[in-house]
matplotlib code that plots the C-alpha trace (Angstrom):
import matplotlib.pyplot as plt

x = [-48.4, -50.0, -48.3, -49.8, -50.3, -52.3, -54.2, -55.5, -56.5, -58.8, -60.9, -64.3, -64.2, -65.2, -68.7, -67.8, -70.7, -70.6, -67.8, -70.2, -73.0, -70.5, -70.5, -74.2, -75.1, -73.6, -74.0, -76.4, -79.6, -81.2, -80.2, -81.3, -80.7, -77.4, -75.9, -75.3, -77.2, -77.9, -81.3, -82.1, -85.0, -87.6, -87.9, -87.0, -87.0, -90.1, -89.9, -90.8, -87.9, -90.9, -90.0, -92.7, -93.3, -95.1, -98.4, -101.0, -104.4, -105.1, -108.6, -110.9, -108.4, -107.2, -104.4, -101.0, -98.7, -95.2, -92.5, -90.4, -86.8, -85.2, -82.7, -79.3, -77.2, -73.6, -71.9, -73.2, -71.6, -68.5, -68.1, -68.8, -66.2, -63.5, -64.1, -61.3, -59.2, -56.2, -55.8, -52.4, -52.6, -52.8, -53.6, -56.7, -57.9, -61.0, -62.4, -65.0, -65.8, -68.5, -70.0, -70.9, -72.4, -75.4, -74.9, -74.1, -71.5, -70.3, -67.9, -66.1, -64.2, -64.6, -62.3, -59.5, -56.2, -53.2, -53.1, -49.1, -49.2, -52.5, -53.0, -50.9, -54.3, -56.1, -53.1, -53.4, -57.3, -56.9, -54.2, -56.5, -59.4, -57.8, -56.5, -60.1, -60.8, -58.3, -59.2, -55.7, -53.9, -51.2, -47.8, -44.9, -43.7, -46.7, -46.9, -43.6, -44.6, -47.9, -46.3, -43.3, -45.5, -48.4, -46.4, -43.2, -44.6, -41.7, -42.1, -40.2, -43.0, -45.3, -44.1, -43.7, -47.5, -48.9, -47.2, -48.7, -52.4, -51.8, -51.0, -53.5, -55.7, -56.0, -56.7, -59.1, -60.8, -61.1, -62.0, -65.5, -66.1, -65.3, -67.9, -65.1, -66.3, -64.1, -60.6, -58.3, -54.6, -51.5, -49.9, -46.9, -45.4, -46.6, -49.0, -48.2, -50.3, -53.2, -56.2, -59.1, -61.3, -62.3, -65.2, -64.0, -61.2, -64.2, -65.9, -62.4, -62.4, -66.1, -65.0, -61.9, -63.8, -67.3, -68.2, -71.9, -71.6, -67.9, -65.9, -63.3, -63.3, -63.4, -60.1, -58.8, -60.6, -58.7, -55.6, -55.5, -56.6, -53.8, -51.4, -52.8, -53.0, -49.2, -47.7, -44.2, -43.1, -42.5, -45.7, -48.4, -49.8, -52.7, -56.1, -54.9, -55.4, -58.9, -58.8, -59.3, -56.0, -55.3, -54.4, -53.3, -49.4, -50.1, -52.3, -55.5, -57.7, -56.7, -55.7, -54.3, -52.5, -50.5, -49.2, -46.8, -45.4, -42.8, -44.3, -41.2, -42.9, -43.9, -42.3, -45.1, -46.6, -49.3, -50.1, -53.3, -54.3, -57.2, -58.1, -60.6, -60.7, -62.1, -63.7, -65.7, -66.7, -67.2, -65.5, -65.4, -63.9, -61.8, -60.1, -58.3, -56.6, -54.9, -52.2, -50.6, -48.5, -45.1, -43.9, -44.4, -45.2, -47.7, -49.2, -49.7, -50.7, -53.7, -54.8, -54.7, -56.9, -59.3, -59.7, -60.4, -63.4, -64.6, -64.7, -66.7, -69.4, -70.2, -69.1, -69.2, -72.4, -71.2, -70.0]
y = [2.1, 1.4, 3.4, 6.5, 4.6, 1.8, 4.3, 5.8, 2.5, 1.6, 5.0, 4.4, 5.2, 8.7, 9.0, 10.6, 13.1, 14.3, 16.6, 19.8, 19.0, 20.2, 23.4, 23.3, 23.3, 26.7, 28.5, 27.6, 29.1, 26.7, 23.6, 21.6, 17.8, 18.9, 20.7, 24.1, 27.3, 30.5, 32.2, 35.6, 37.8, 37.4, 34.1, 32.3, 29.0, 28.8, 27.0, 23.9, 24.3, 25.4, 28.3, 30.8, 34.0, 37.2, 38.2, 40.9, 41.7, 45.1, 46.5, 45.6, 43.0, 39.4, 38.5, 39.7, 37.1, 38.5, 36.7, 34.1, 33.9, 30.5, 29.3, 29.4, 26.5, 27.5, 23.9, 24.2, 27.7, 26.3, 23.6, 25.9, 27.9, 25.2, 24.0, 26.8, 25.6, 23.7, 20.7, 19.1, 15.2, 13.2, 16.1, 16.4, 19.6, 20.4, 23.8, 25.5, 28.8, 30.5, 34.3, 34.7, 38.0, 35.9, 32.3, 31.8, 28.6, 26.1, 23.3, 21.4, 17.9, 15.8, 13.4, 14.0, 15.6, 15.7, 19.6, 20.0, 23.6, 24.8, 22.8, 25.6, 27.4, 24.5, 24.0, 27.5, 27.3, 24.4, 26.3, 29.0, 27.1, 25.1, 28.6, 29.7, 26.5, 27.2, 30.9, 31.9, 33.8, 32.6, 32.6, 34.4, 31.4, 30.1, 33.6, 33.6, 29.9, 30.9, 33.8, 32.1, 29.1, 31.2, 34.3, 32.5, 28.9, 27.6, 23.7, 23.9, 26.1, 24.1, 20.6, 22.9, 24.2, 20.4, 18.6, 21.4, 21.1, 17.3, 16.2, 14.4, 13.4, 17.3, 18.6, 16.0, 17.1, 20.8, 20.0, 18.0, 21.4, 23.6, 21.3, 19.8, 16.2, 15.2, 15.9, 13.7, 14.6, 13.2, 10.1, 10.9, 13.8, 13.9, 17.3, 17.8, 14.3, 15.7, 14.8, 17.1, 18.3, 21.6, 22.1, 21.5, 23.8, 26.8, 25.5, 26.2, 29.6, 30.2, 29.9, 32.4, 34.9, 35.3, 35.6, 33.9, 30.6, 30.2, 28.4, 31.4, 34.2, 37.6, 37.9, 34.6, 35.4, 38.7, 37.0, 34.5, 36.8, 39.1, 36.5, 35.5, 39.1, 39.4, 36.3, 36.6, 38.0, 34.8, 32.9, 35.5, 33.1, 31.3, 32.3, 35.8, 35.7, 36.0, 39.3, 42.8, 43.5, 47.0, 44.6, 41.6, 41.9, 43.9, 42.1, 44.5, 42.1, 39.1, 36.9, 33.3, 30.5, 28.2, 24.7, 23.0, 19.6, 17.2, 13.5, 11.8, 8.4, 10.1, 13.5, 14.8, 18.2, 19.1, 22.6, 24.0, 27.6, 28.7, 32.1, 34.9, 37.5, 40.8, 41.3, 43.6, 45.4, 41.7, 38.9, 35.2, 32.3, 30.0, 26.8, 24.9, 21.8, 19.7, 17.4, 15.8, 18.4, 18.0, 20.9, 23.6, 26.5, 24.2, 24.0, 27.4, 28.0, 25.6, 26.8, 30.0, 29.6, 27.4, 30.2, 32.8, 30.1, 30.1, 33.5, 34.1, 32.4, 35.2, 38.1, 37.2, 37.5, 35.6, 32.4]
z = [36.4, 32.6, 29.9, 28.0, 25.0, 27.0, 29.0, 25.8, 24.5, 27.3, 26.4, 25.4, 21.8, 20.6, 19.1, 16.2, 14.4, 11.0, 9.8, 10.0, 13.0, 15.8, 14.0, 13.1, 16.7, 17.4, 14.4, 11.8, 11.6, 9.3, 7.2, 4.5, 3.5, 1.9, 4.6, 6.5, 4.6, 5.7, 5.3, 3.0, 3.1, 5.9, 6.2, 9.6, 11.0, 13.2, 16.7, 14.6, 12.2, 9.5, 7.4, 7.5, 6.1, 7.3, 6.0, 6.1, 5.0, 3.7, 4.2, 1.3, -0.2, -0.2, 2.4, 0.9, 1.0, 1.7, -1.0, 0.8, -0.7, -0.9, 1.5, 0.2, 0.0, 1.4, 0.7, -2.4, -3.2, -1.7, -3.8, -6.8, -5.7, -5.0, -8.9, -10.0, -7.1, -8.2, -6.2, -6.7, -7.8, -4.7, -2.3, -0.5, 0.9, 3.3, 4.5, 6.5, 6.7, 9.5, 9.3, 12.9, 12.1, 10.5, 11.2, 7.1, 7.1, 4.7, 4.6, 1.7, 1.8, 5.0, 7.2, 9.9, 9.1, 11.1, 12.6, 12.5, 14.5, 14.3, 17.0, 19.2, 19.1, 20.9, 23.5, 24.5, 24.7, 27.0, 29.3, 29.7, 30.8, 32.8, 34.5, 34.6, 36.5, 39.3, 39.6, 38.2, 35.7, 33.9, 35.1, 33.7, 32.0, 30.4, 29.3, 27.6, 26.4, 24.8, 22.8, 21.4, 20.7, 18.7, 17.4, 16.3, 16.3, 18.7, 18.8, 22.3, 23.8, 22.4, 24.0, 27.3, 27.5, 26.1, 28.9, 31.4, 30.0, 30.4, 27.0, 25.0, 27.6, 29.0, 25.1, 24.4, 28.1, 27.3, 23.4, 25.0, 26.9, 23.7, 21.7, 19.6, 18.4, 15.5, 17.2, 19.2, 20.8, 19.3, 21.0, 23.6, 22.8, 19.5, 19.8, 16.0, 14.7, 16.8, 14.4, 13.3, 11.3, 9.2, 10.9, 14.4, 13.9, 13.3, 16.4, 18.3, 16.3, 17.5, 21.0, 20.7, 18.6, 19.6, 23.3, 23.2, 24.0, 24.5, 27.7, 27.5, 29.5, 27.6, 29.4, 27.8, 24.6, 24.1, 24.9, 22.2, 19.6, 20.2, 19.8, 16.6, 15.4, 15.8, 13.7, 12.7, 9.3, 6.9, 8.4, 7.5, 4.8, 4.7, 5.3, 5.3, 1.6, 2.1, 4.0, 2.7, 0.6, 2.6, 6.1, 4.2, 5.5, 8.9, 10.8, 10.9, 8.9, 9.9, 13.3, 12.3, 12.9, 10.2, 10.4, 7.8, 8.4, 5.9, 6.6, 7.0, 5.8, 2.1, 1.9, 1.2, 3.1, 5.7, 5.2, 7.4, 8.1, 10.8, 11.8, 11.3, 8.3, 7.4, 4.1, 2.9, 6.5, 7.8, 9.9, 8.6, 10.8, 8.2, 8.4, 5.9, 6.5, 3.5, 2.9, 0.0, -1.4, -2.9, -1.5, 1.2, -1.3, -3.4, 0.0, 1.1, -2.3, -1.9, 1.2, 0.4, -2.7, -0.6, 1.6, -0.7, -2.0, 1.0, 1.7, -1.8, -0.6, 1.4, -0.5, -3.9, -5.5, -8.8, -6.4]

ax = plt.figure().add_subplot(projection="3d")
ax.plot(x, y, z, "-o")
ax.set_aspect("equal")
plt.show()
């Protein structure tokens, strides 16, 4: 029988799309040549993609044309916000954000990053999808593993569920249905070395937090969200830094999963954070992936600063 590595080598090459195109398919109301945008005022894309405004002709006068406010380039605003973020020498960071209510979105940075433990959300989503397909609920043992895996980031539980979904092949099959285009499961038992993009992680978050277009049932989405709202003390950093201060520590204004991994080859840290945060009465889906920080604390500071910059695209008029 061929080895797992050999089987994966025979896979048809995955077609890679630009880092933000996967999310655009789900969420962007309009787009410019420079990236994802959201629309202000009364202007909206027409059926042919053109932007138009309403007009009326008052009696006895010339037609009055309503002023169309320009589209706002979310990517440019995020790049401006990220200019104030200190990125350690040799480190890299990529961040993506979506406002599901308006369809507004923005991204910064490109490329695929190791997931570390943020892949545990993806593993659980794949498990729930398999259970839905089989017309069953999760077993008691699966629920126990899922709780430990998400709330406490337990690695043994993740390994058990990684096997249950069919390892990388199972994850990749589920992600194809979720709409992720830049994520590939890690080799063999190495789920933490799954590769992903910030944009793909926001697509995954949309599957969990937005009903429209989701392959997950309402019960499945509610289950994942509940676990992400009960993260253990000491692991509540990351995107939660962008939430309203009143809910910044107790989970009332965030749902998240973090990942951290010190690479044995370099001693440098992979530090990631994904989730939903409440700020100013709105919910935002945020994903930050990073690598190359000298310490875990340095990586945490970077992910938190990037998350705050991402949410400021929508909440800070001066951004």
